[in-house]
Phi, psi and omega in degrees: 000336183297311181290325176298317177298319179297317180300317179298316180295321181292321194258337187230131177303138181294124181260345178283166171297132187283124178281319188220130170252127176255118181255123179241109174286139185220133172222111182052058183247030182304323185283339188240346190289323183293312176302326179292315175301317179298322180295317178292319180297319181296318182287314186286339175297335181269357184260327178092009177283152168277120187215161177226158176235130181242117172267113181261095185284145184243050177081035180300148179239008185253011179090012179305312184298311181298322180296315181294317177301322184294342180292334177065035181274125189296331185247024171249125176248148178241124174257136182245157177229147183290342181203170178286114185247350178117152182300319180298320178295320180295316179295319179301317178297319180295317180296318181298331182269347187291144180251356187283154173290338176230142183231127175246134165248139184222143180292151184290343181277353178057035178301325172263119183303146182304326184297340180293344180297337179301322182288327177289319176301321180297322179292321177294323178295334179273359175116000177289147173274328182223137174232126185242135172292140183228131176269357185244346179291151179304128181101352178292150180238104186246132181228151173064027180263127183292156178300319180301315181293325177296314181295315180299316182297315180299316180296316181291324178295326175295318178299320180296315181297324180278312187285327183241358181056041176256105189276059181239150183279333184211106181268347193251002176297129184277059182204090186226141183234145184222149162294154181301319181298315180295316182298312182296320180294314184289315185285338172295329182270353184293138177238341182275119183268342187271199186300331186269018182299332179304322180304312183294318180299315182288326175298315180295320179300317179292321183298320183266005173084022177285151177273121180247123178257129177260121190243122177296136181227165169280142182209134179234127181288093185291143178291158176093016180298140179260010182274125173269105189303316183297313180295320184289331175297316179297314180295325178300311180294321177298322180295322178300315178295320179298317181296316178298317181294318176302317181296317180295327181276356179081018181299329183263014187296334181259009182292000000 
């Protein structure tokens, strides 16, 4: 039944109510996007959910968009942007377009295996509004992560807990799931377009009283990362100040 399910998903637009939307933000991901799509298709074909995959491109110049279109997958949609606007902007576009009762965003490098989404789904079934993959929660399995990235992550997570009062061990793992209602509410209020948009989303979730479950996941530091650690640390700290300033100015009053 697994391959039969895959064939149906591949060849015919889903006519059922969509259970799960998978949003993948992409910027120059020609080398990695096809295996990632394949990983989600292989796993979800065995579950029986009605699902769609949205590649939210962020102004790629390497042919990512044409490659995904060329696959001819009936339940894969590609959103395009005229220029590179930031990961947060790409995820927001994907969420706004999603039709699923549940929405997952996952990084294009598939550092967190697709199968880990089962554990996030289980948390939503237990009543969570948001379930986040965590590389720091007890039980997480992390491989190939450099000492520098470990130190930076620990330091920044400490800053988040103090600066934004967000009591989570890992805010930046690119594997987060939301009920549709929670996702639409949070991403409508989002203002941070860059890499640190997760901070704002989780801050808003806590602010409005949503239940956030932190779920230990398997994670492998895939080669080919486009993140400049030094630049992103500076932007990360700037985002914390921006979020705090937004809050003081009442930017989130209607969230």
